N, C-alpha and C positions, 0 to 999 in steps of 0.2 A: 503493499500499500504506499502510496507517494503521500508524504506529510511534511506541510513545512510550517510545523509549529514552532513559536519563537523557541530560543533555548532556554535551560532550566534557570539560568542566571535572571533573565526578565523578570522583573516584578509580577505576580500573578494579577494584580489589578491596576487598572491606571487611576492614579490617586485622584485627581481633579475630579474625574468622573464619578469616582467613589465618594469622594467628599461632598459632591452635589448630591448623589443618591440619599447620603445620610442627613443631610439639610432637609431635602424632599420629605423624607420619612418622619423627621422632627415635626416639620410644618404640617403634614398630615394630621399628628397628634393634637396640635395647637387648634387646627382648625376643627378635629372632633369636639374639643372642648368649648370652642366659639358656637358650634351648633347647638350644645347643650343649654349654654348659659345665654345666649344674645339672640333675643328673639326678632331682631331688625330683618327686613325682608327687602330686596333688590331684584325688581323684575320678576315677580313672584317666587322666589326662592331666598333662603337664607344668605346674607352677604358671606358667609364662610363657605358655602359650598362652590363656589367657582375657584378659589385658591385649593381648595380640597381637591379637585378634580385634577387640578394642572398639577399639584405637587404629586398625587398618585401615577398620573402619567408617566410625567418626567423623570420622577424617581426610578420606576421600573426600568424605562428605557436607558436612562444614564447608567444604571447598574448592568444591564446587558451589553452596552458599549464599554464599560470599564472592565469586563471579563474578557471582551472581544478583542479590543485592539492589542494589549501586549502579544497577543498571541499570531498576530500578523508578521509577516517578514518582508514582502517586497512593500516600499512606501511606510513602512513602520513609523519612522520619525516624523513624516508628514500627517499620517493619519493621528499620532500621539498629540501632535500640536494642534491639529484641529479638533480634537477631543478636548483638548484644554479650553479652546474659544467654545466649543458647545456647552461645555459645563459652566465656563463663567457667564457665558449670554444668557443661560438657562436660569440660572441665580437671579440676574438682572430682572429678566423677564417675569418669572413667577413672583420676585421680590416685589415688583411694580404691581403686579395683579393683586397682591396681598396689601399693601400699603393701601390702594383703592378701595379694597372690601372693609378693611378695619375703619376706613372713613366714610363707610356707606355709599361708596357713589361708584359710577361704571368706570370699568379700566378702559378695555377696548371699546374702539369706534366713539369714544367719548370726543366732541367738538366743541366743548366749554372752554371759551377762550377768555374768561373771567376770572377762573380758578388758576392760582400760580402753582399749585402743586400739581394739579393735572396737565398743566402746559410743561412742567418739568419732567414728568413722566411719560409723556404722549411720544417722545424721540424713543423711549426705550422700548415700549411697547410695539410702535410702528416697525423700528428699524430692527429689533431684536429678532422677530421673526424672521426676517431677511438675512440676517447673519446666522441663526440656526440651519434655515434651509440650505444656505451655500457650505456652511461646515457639514452638514449631512451628505450633501452631494458629494463632496471631496472624499469623505468616510466611504461612502458607497462604491465611488470608483477605486478605491484602494483596495476594498474588499473584493472586488469584481476581478481584479487581474491577479488573484492568487488562490492557492489552496488553503483551506484551514484545518485539514486533517482527516479526509475520508470523503468521498462521494456524497453519501447521505448529509452529512454536517456542511459540506460545501453548498448543497442545494437549499439546505434550510437556511445558511446565513445568508447566501447571495439574494433569495427570493425575499427574506425578511427585510434586509437592508433595502431591497428594491421597494417592496410595499411601504417601508417607513419614509423613503424620499417622496413617494406618491402622498402618503399622509400629511407630510410637511407641506408639500405643494397646495393641498386642498385649500388650507385657511388662505393662503394666498389667492387663490382663484376667488374665493367667496368675498376676500375684501375689496376687489376690482371689478366684480360684477352684479347684478341686480342691486344696485345701490339703493337703500330705503332710508332717506333722511325723515328723521322725524324729533319730536320731544317726547322724553320720560320723565317720570317723578323718582328722584332717587331715596334711599332710606331716610334721608334727613328732610324730605318733602320738598326738596328743591328741584326746580326743572331743569334736566341736562338735554342739551341737544345731541343728536347721534347721528352718524352718515352711513351706518350700516347697521346689519343685525345677523344671527345667526342663520335665521330661516329663509325659505324660499315660499311666498304665500302668507306667511304670518312671522314676520321679522323676529319677535321675540317669545315665540310660543314656546310652552313648555308643558310638563304633565305626566312623563312617563317615570315610575317609581326609579330612584337611584340616580339614574342618567339626567333626568329632567329634561330630556329630548322632547321634541314638540310632538304633540298628538294632533295638533291643528294643520299642521303643513310640513313641506320639506325641512330637513335640517342636516346640513353638511357637517355638523359635529359627529354623525353617524359613521359615514366611510372614513372621517378623519380617525377615529377611535378603532375602529378594525384594521386599517392600513397600519397606524402605529404600532400595534400591538402584534402584527402577525408574526414578527419575529419571534417572539416568544412562544407562541403557539407551534411555530414549526420546529423550533429548538425542542421544547419538550417532546414534539412527535418523534422527532429524531432519535432522543434519548429513550423512548418507550419502545421504539422498535429495534434498537440496538439491544436494549434489555431483553425482549422477547427473542431475539437470536438465539439466546443461550439454550432455552429450551425448543426451540422449533430449526430443525436442521436446514429446510427449505429457505429459512430467512437468513441465512449466514453469508448469502452471496452479498458484497457490497453492492453489486450492479441492482440486486433486487429491493435493497434496503433505500438506494438513491432513486429507484424508480418509485417506490411507494410515497415518498417525501415530496419527491417532484409531482405526484398526481395531487397530493395534498395542497402543493402550493398552487397549482393550478387553479384547483378548486377554490382555494381561499382567494385568491385573486379575482376570480369570477364573482366570488361574494361581494367583495369591494366594488366592483364594476358596478354590480346589480344594486346595492343600497347608494352609491354616488348616483346613479342613473334616475332612482326612485326620488332622491332628494331634489335634484334639479328639475324634476317635474313637479314639485312643490307637494309631494305626497309623504304623509307621515310613515315612519318605519314600523309604526305600530299599526297601521291600517294600510296594508298593500292592496293593490287592486289585482285584477286578474292577471294582467300583463306582468307585473311584478312577481306574482306566486309562478306564473309559467316559466320566467326567466329562472327564477331559483330552483326550481324544480328542473330544468334543463341543466343548471351547474350541477346539481345534484347526480343527476343521472351519469352525466359524462363522468364526473370524477369517480363515482360509483363503479362504471363500466371499466374504467383505466384501473381502480385498483383491483376489482376481481379478476381481469384478466392478467395481472401483473403476478398476483397470488397463484392463480391456474397454472400458467406457464410454469413457475417457480416449482411448485409441487411436483408437476410432471417431470420436470429436469431432476428433480431428486429423487424420484421413483425410479428414472432411467439409471441414475448414478448407483442407485442402492441394488439394483437387480443383479449386476454380476457378484457382488458380495454374498446375495441370498443364494443363489445357484452353487457358488462356491461351498456355503454351508452346509447346503443340501446333499451335496456329494460327499461330503464327510460324514 
């Protein structure tokens, strides 16, 4: 097996990203306390809910990158440097979101020119997204040009990073399309002008449990979430497949494992594409129409067919390989 894992002397984790992940974990706890003791609402949800979601999502992703980047060989120094850029910018971005939440006002899309704090934080919130996207693109290219330790893991990492890049670009897309200028009331009772919203059809719609995604219109946070966390799903799948290989001989082939992970990656990408299409049509994730259900069903059928075919071919190959051994045992 060809492997280009980093030498043992390389630190096991990228420290700035690990610190970033630790800070995000601490913020999740702080926001949890805020949810319990602070009853202020902003756009229909607790003022602490948005920083909680940001902290959880970026904390999990930063931890994944912290594990991955030291294991690269080609372009490792460049990837590590941009990993640091990603970590610092993420802390600044989520810090600005948290500061605005603590003040009881809107962070992203806030066009209030009379509030000096908002004026100071707006560049961080606006350009921070761009810097994070650029850093993610560089990291993605660095991952694509090398192997990380086996065909299945390669496919999981490459597809996961590719999905994450898409997930990072989705907010940029909704920031420059479907402009929905309006005025809302913040948690302090002040009128705040906004130049954009999360939703399509209902800019500030919410209502779903836990996620608070819109139940009254399309919501680009849905594909953003699924795309951003695809890498964790695929890495877990690759680990499960590797663990099962110890018990099933037909699954021990690296090619079979890679094909199974690849099939899952295609299916997951199809899911992201469908929910992005659904959001763009102004349709709630919670209320899919017949076209959306049909598209999801098609993705499921194609993915299942690929998995079934891979498993069938692998089992047949294992039976053929074991046949001479059985005949020899019978002869004796």
